[in-house]
LODO-390120 format. One record per residue: x, y, z of N, C-alpha, C in turn; residue number from 1. Coordinates in nm, 2 decimals, m for minus. Layout:
<nodes>
X/Y/Z/X/Y/Z/X/Y/Z/NUM
...
</nodes>
This chain:
<nodes>
0.42/1.12/0.28/0.48/1.16/0.13/0.54/1.06/0.11/1
0.58/1.05/m0.06/0.66/0.96/m0.11/0.74/1.09/m0.24/2
0.82/1.05/m0.33/0.86/1.11/m0.43/0.82/1.02/m0.55/3
0.84/1.11/m0.68/0.81/1.05/m0.83/0.90/1.13/m0.89/4
0.93/1.05/m0.99/1.01/1.09/m1.10/0.92/1.13/m1.25/5
0.93/1.21/m1.28/0.90/1.25/m1.39/0.99/1.28/m1.56/6
0.91/1.30/m1.66/0.98/1.27/m1.75/1.12/1.35/m1.78/7
1.17/1.43/m1.70/1.30/1.50/m1.73/1.40/1.40/m1.66/8
1.38/1.26/m1.66/1.49/1.21/m1.59/1.58/1.16/m1.67/9
1.70/1.17/m1.63/1.80/1.17/m1.74/1.89/1.02/m1.77/10
1.82/0.98/m1.64/1.89/0.80/m1.58/2.03/0.84/m1.58/11
2.05/0.91/m1.47/2.21/0.97/m1.46/2.22/0.85/m1.29/12
2.12/0.74/m1.26/2.15/0.68/m1.17/2.18/0.71/m1.02/13
2.19/0.88/m1.04/2.23/0.88/m0.89/2.10/0.88/m0.74/14
2.00/0.87/m0.82/1.85/0.82/m0.72/1.87/0.71/m0.67/15
1.96/0.60/m0.75/1.95/0.47/m0.70/2.07/0.46/m0.61/16
2.18/0.54/m0.65/2.33/0.52/m0.55/2.26/0.56/m0.40/17
2.22/0.65/m0.39/2.18/0.73/m0.28/2.08/0.66/m0.19/18
1.95/0.60/m0.24/1.85/0.55/m0.18/1.86/0.46/m0.11/19
1.82/0.45/0.04/1.85/0.34/0.13/1.78/0.25/0.13/20
1.67/0.25/0.05/1.58/0.15/0.03/1.55/0.07/m0.09/21
1.60/0.13/m0.18/1.60/0.10/m0.31/1.45/0.11/m0.40/22
1.43/0.23/m0.37/1.27/0.26/m0.42/1.29/0.30/m0.57/23
1.39/0.39/m0.60/1.40/0.41/m0.79/1.41/0.27/m0.79/24
1.38/0.27/m0.96/1.39/0.15/m1.06/1.37/0.18/m1.19/25
1.39/0.14/m1.28/1.46/0.14/m1.41/1.34/0.10/m1.47/26
1.24/0.20/m1.57/1.14/0.15/m1.62/1.14/0.15/m1.76/27
1.26/0.11/m1.79/1.27/0.12/m1.98/1.36/0.25/m2.03/28
1.31/0.32/m1.99/1.38/0.48/m2.05/1.41/0.61/m1.95/29
1.37/0.56/m1.81/1.39/0.67/m1.72/1.37/0.61/m1.60/30
1.37/0.65/m1.44/1.38/0.58/m1.35/1.22/0.61/m1.26/31
1.15/0.53/m1.19/1.05/0.59/m1.11/1.07/0.53/m0.97/32
1.00/0.58/m0.90/1.00/0.58/m0.75/0.91/0.48/m0.72/33
0.93/0.37/m0.67/0.76/0.27/m0.59/0.73/0.36/m0.45/34
0.61/0.38/m0.47/0.57/0.49/m0.33/0.56/0.37/m0.24/35
0.51/0.24/m0.27/0.48/0.11/m0.18/0.66/0.11/m0.06/36
0.76/0.12/m0.19/0.89/0.11/m0.13/0.97/0.23/m0.08/37
0.92/0.37/m0.07/0.96/0.49/m0.08/0.94/0.53/0.08/38
1.05/0.54/0.15/1.01/0.60/0.27/1.00/0.75/0.34/39
1.04/0.85/0.20/1.03/0.97/0.18/1.12/1.08/0.27/40
1.27/1.02/0.25/1.37/1.07/0.34/1.38/1.19/0.23/41
1.37/1.19/0.11/1.41/1.30/0.01/1.55/1.30/m0.02/42
1.63/1.21/0.00/1.78/1.21/m0.07/1.80/1.19/m0.25/43
1.67/1.14/m0.25/1.70/1.13/m0.40/1.65/1.26/m0.48/44
1.62/1.33/m0.41/1.56/1.46/m0.49/1.68/1.52/m0.45/45
1.77/1.57/m0.33/1.84/1.62/m0.33/1.97/1.61/m0.43/46
2.00/1.48/m0.48/2.13/1.41/m0.57/2.07/1.45/m0.72/47
1.91/1.45/m0.75/1.88/1.44/m0.87/1.94/1.57/m0.98/48
2.01/1.54/m1.07/2.11/1.62/m1.14/1.97/1.71/m1.27/49
1.87/1.58/m1.28/1.75/1.64/m1.42/1.66/1.73/m1.36/50
1.70/1.73/m1.25/1.56/1.83/m1.14/1.43/1.73/m1.16/51
1.42/1.59/m1.20/1.29/1.52/m1.21/1.23/1.47/m1.12/52
1.27/1.47/m0.96/1.22/1.36/m0.86/1.14/1.54/m0.80/53
1.02/1.49/m0.76/0.97/1.58/m0.68/0.87/1.51/m0.56/54
0.87/1.57/m0.43/0.76/1.55/m0.34/0.61/1.49/m0.38/55
0.56/1.42/m0.34/0.44/1.39/m0.39/0.30/1.49/m0.37/56
0.36/1.58/m0.30/0.29/1.74/m0.25/0.31/1.81/m0.34/57
0.42/1.81/m0.43/0.42/1.90/m0.54/0.37/1.91/m0.63/58
0.30/2.05/m0.66/0.19/2.05/m0.74/0.30/2.13/m0.89/59
0.30/2.07/m1.01/0.36/2.12/m1.10/0.27/2.21/m1.16/60
0.35/2.36/m1.20/0.29/2.45/m1.30/0.24/2.41/m1.42/61
0.13/2.48/m1.44/0.02/2.44/m1.61/0.11/2.48/m1.69/62
0.14/2.41/m1.82/0.21/2.42/m1.93/0.15/2.50/m1.97/63
0.16/2.61/m2.04/0.09/2.70/m2.15/0.02/2.61/m2.27/64
m0.11/2.67/m2.27/m0.19/2.62/m2.39/m0.13/2.68/m2.55/65
m0.10/2.63/m2.65/m0.10/2.73/m2.75/m0.20/2.68/m2.83/66
m0.27/2.78/m2.87/m0.38/2.78/m2.97/m0.39/2.85/m3.11/67
m0.39/2.73/m3.22/m0.33/2.79/m3.34/m0.46/2.89/m3.37/68
m0.40/3.00/m3.43/m0.55/3.11/m3.52/m0.57/3.09/m3.61/69
m0.75/3.06/m3.61/m0.81/3.01/m3.70/m0.86/3.12/m3.80/70
m0.82/3.10/m3.92/m0.84/3.23/m4.04/m0.96/3.16/m4.10/71
m1.07/3.27/m4.08/m1.20/3.25/m4.18/m1.18/3.31/m4.32/72
m1.21/3.26/m4.40/m1.19/3.27/m4.54/m1.33/3.25/m4.59/73
m1.40/3.34/m4.70/m1.56/3.28/m4.74/m1.53/3.21/m4.87/74
m1.63/3.15/m4.92/m1.63/3.08/m5.06/m1.71/3.06/m5.06/75
m1.79/3.01/m5.22/m1.89/2.93/m5.25/m1.90/2.78/m5.27/76
m1.76/2.73/m5.28/m1.76/2.60/m5.29/m1.67/2.53/m5.20/77
m1.67/2.46/m5.14/m1.54/2.36/m5.05/m1.57/2.23/m5.11/78
m1.46/2.20/m5.15/m1.44/2.03/m5.15/m1.35/1.96/m5.04/79
m1.41/1.85/m5.06/m1.35/1.79/m4.91/m1.33/1.65/m4.98/80
m1.19/1.62/m4.97/m1.16/1.47/m5.02/m1.10/1.46/m5.10/81
</nodes>
């Protein structure tokens, strides 16, 4: 098991400060956790302020799908362009 960072990362650096093996690394706008280095201790998840770190076996809930209502009108001519 390893840990990964989501888009909720606020770049607080707490994961970097507590990780015993240096698995978290900054990738431009957030920290990501290298699964090749991560030993699965869970220390980073416990200190994550943004709740952005989860274990590899975590299944995120699906986001609701919002669909636009389609309005049907009748017409004789339709001009496109």
